[in-house]
C-alpha positions as a LaTeX table, in Angstrom:
\begin{tabular}{lrrr}
\hline
Residue & $x$ (\AA) & $y$ (\AA) & $z$ (\AA) \\
\hline
Met1 & $-22.88$ & 30.76 & $-69.81$ \\
Ala2 & $-23.84$ & 27.54 & $-67.83$ \\
Ala3 & $-24.07$ & 27.81 & $-64.05$ \\
Pro4 & $-21.17$ & 25.86 & $-62.41$ \\
Ser5 & $-22.16$ & 22.63 & $-61.23$ \\
Thr6 & $-22.48$ & 21.79 & $-57.23$ \\
Leu7 & $-19.88$ & 19.42 & $-56.08$ \\
Lys8 & $-21.62$ & 16.20 & $-54.82$ \\
Val9 & $-20.03$ & 14.50 & $-51.77$ \\
Gln10 & $-21.18$ & 10.98 & $-50.56$ \\
Leu11 & $-20.46$ & 9.66 & $-47.07$ \\
Phe12 & $-21.35$ & 6.01 & $-47.24$ \\
Gly13 & $-21.19$ & 3.07 & $-44.96$ \\
His14 & $-21.31$ & 2.61 & $-41.06$ \\
Pro15 & $-24.13$ & 3.98 & $-38.97$ \\
Phe16 & $-21.32$ & 6.66 & $-37.63$ \\
Val17 & $-22.16$ & 8.37 & $-40.69$ \\
Asn18 & $-25.99$ & 8.83 & $-39.49$ \\
Asn19 & $-24.70$ & 9.94 & $-35.97$ \\
Leu20 & $-22.53$ & 12.47 & $-37.79$ \\
Lys21 & $-25.62$ & 13.88 & $-39.60$ \\
Asp22 & $-27.57$ & 13.95 & $-36.25$ \\
Phe23 & $-24.55$ & 15.57 & $-34.42$ \\
Ile24 & $-24.55$ & 18.37 & $-36.94$ \\
Arg25 & $-28.36$ & 18.92 & $-37.11$ \\
His26 & $-28.17$ & 19.64 & $-33.41$ \\
Asp27 & $-24.98$ & 21.88 & $-33.17$ \\
Thr28 & $-25.63$ & 25.00 & $-35.17$ \\
Thr29 & $-21.93$ & 25.76 & $-35.19$ \\
Leu30 & $-21.60$ & 23.04 & $-37.55$ \\
Arg31 & $-22.62$ & 22.77 & $-41.25$ \\
Phe32 & $-23.84$ & 20.05 & $-43.25$ \\
Asp33 & $-21.52$ & 20.89 & $-46.09$ \\
Leu34 & $-18.85$ & 20.18 & $-43.90$ \\
Asn35 & $-17.28$ & 23.80 & $-44.60$ \\
Leu36 & $-15.92$ & 22.48 & $-47.97$ \\
Gln37 & $-15.32$ & 25.47 & $-50.36$ \\
Gly38 & $-18.26$ & 26.32 & $-52.93$ \\
His39 & $-21.21$ & 24.71 & $-50.63$ \\
Pro40 & $-21.19$ & 21.18 & $-51.89$ \\
Leu41 & $-24.19$ & 19.10 & $-51.49$ \\
Val42 & $-23.49$ & 16.35 & $-49.01$ \\
Gln43 & $-25.31$ & 13.33 & $-48.60$ \\
Tyr44 & $-25.23$ & 11.06 & $-45.39$ \\
Ser45 & $-25.88$ & 7.35 & $-45.89$ \\
Gly46 & $-25.19$ & 5.04 & $-42.87$ \\
Phe47 & $-26.46$ & 1.58 & $-42.34$ \\
Ser48 & $-27.12$ & 0.02 & $-39.04$ \\
Gly49 & $-25.05$ & $-3.14$ & $-38.69$ \\
Ala50 & $-23.44$ & $-3.04$ & $-42.11$ \\
Arg51 & $-20.84$ & $-5.28$ & $-43.08$ \\
Val52 & $-18.70$ & $-4.98$ & $-46.37$ \\
Asp53 & $-20.58$ & $-7.87$ & $-47.61$ \\
Thr54 & $-24.14$ & $-6.17$ & $-47.08$ \\
Leu55 & $-23.38$ & $-2.89$ & $-48.49$ \\
His56 & $-23.23$ & $-4.18$ & $-52.11$ \\
Asp57 & $-26.99$ & $-4.05$ & $-51.95$ \\
Arg58 & $-26.93$ & $-0.33$ & $-50.86$ \\
Leu59 & $-24.61$ & 0.91 & $-53.40$ \\
Thr60 & $-27.80$ & 2.07 & $-55.45$ \\
Val61 & $-27.70$ & 5.01 & $-52.97$ \\
Ile62 & $-24.24$ & 6.16 & $-54.39$ \\
Ser63 & $-25.11$ & 5.56 & $-58.09$ \\
Asp64 & $-28.43$ & 7.40 & $-57.97$ \\
Phe65 & $-26.69$ & 10.40 & $-56.24$ \\
Lys66 & $-23.84$ & 10.33 & $-58.74$ \\
Pro67 & $-21.15$ & 12.18 & $-56.33$ \\
Glu68 & $-17.70$ & 13.31 & $-57.70$ \\
Ile69 & $-16.41$ & 12.39 & $-54.04$ \\
Val70 & $-17.36$ & 9.08 & $-52.37$ \\
Val71 & $-16.00$ & 8.71 & $-48.69$ \\
Leu72 & $-16.32$ & 5.05 & $-47.35$ \\
Ile73 & $-16.55$ & 4.65 & $-43.86$ \\
Ile74 & $-16.85$ & 0.73 & $-43.69$ \\
Gly75 & $-15.21$ & $-2.22$ & $-42.18$ \\
Thr76 & $-15.47$ & $-1.50$ & $-38.36$ \\
Asn77 & $-18.50$ & $-3.88$ & $-37.90$ \\
Asp78 & $-16.26$ & $-6.60$ & $-39.90$ \\
Ile79 & $-13.17$ & $-6.24$ & $-37.80$ \\
Tyr80 & $-15.25$ & $-6.62$ & $-34.64$ \\
Asp81 & $-15.84$ & $-10.24$ & $-35.73$ \\
Ser82 & $-12.93$ & $-12.27$ & $-34.56$ \\
Ser83 & $-13.24$ & $-14.57$ & $-37.30$ \\
Cys84 & $-12.47$ & $-11.85$ & $-40.02$ \\
Ser85 & $-8.91$ & $-10.79$ & $-40.62$ \\
Ile86 & $-7.72$ & $-7.36$ & $-41.26$ \\
Ile87 & $-6.57$ & $-8.64$ & $-44.75$ \\
Ser88 & $-9.97$ & $-10.33$ & $-45.60$ \\
Val89 & $-11.66$ & $-7.11$ & $-44.73$ \\
Ala90 & $-9.46$ & $-4.97$ & $-46.92$ \\
Asn91 & $-9.82$ & $-7.29$ & $-49.69$ \\
Lys92 & $-13.65$ & $-7.16$ & $-49.27$ \\
Ile93 & $-13.44$ & $-3.27$ & $-49.42$ \\
Glu94 & $-11.38$ & $-3.51$ & $-52.46$ \\
Asn95 & $-13.91$ & $-5.98$ & $-54.04$ \\
Leu96 & $-16.81$ & $-3.52$ & $-53.20$ \\
Gly97 & $-15.05$ & $-0.67$ & $-55.11$ \\
Gly98 & $-14.24$ & $-3.05$ & $-57.80$ \\
Lys99 & $-17.72$ & $-4.69$ & $-58.39$ \\
Ser100 & $-19.69$ & $-1.39$ & $-57.61$ \\
Lys101 & $-21.29$ & 0.95 & $-59.83$ \\
Phe102 & $-18.63$ & 3.73 & $-59.02$ \\
Ser103 & $-17.27$ & 3.66 & $-62.58$ \\
Thr104 & $-20.80$ & 4.50 & $-64.01$ \\
Phe105 & $-20.89$ & 7.94 & $-62.86$ \\
\hline
\end{tabular}
């Protein structure tokens, strides 16, 4: 009988992701697996100054890890730019998913 595979979860995007990882690291009451059942493997990938457009170059982090669940924490830096509308940011996020390697997992 094969051993059950470990659930992989990827948090990806804004540097808040790294801040969360650092916060968990320094608080022994918190766990890197986010207290999810089955002790999943959680990868934290945040990128300073990341905008949705620039994250295309970082998608290999996700495709290399091959997670079952991807949590995108993106768009904050884009929205702070007054020349970007919320709709344009939403469209960029949608395109990021459509053009990504997510479908190759």
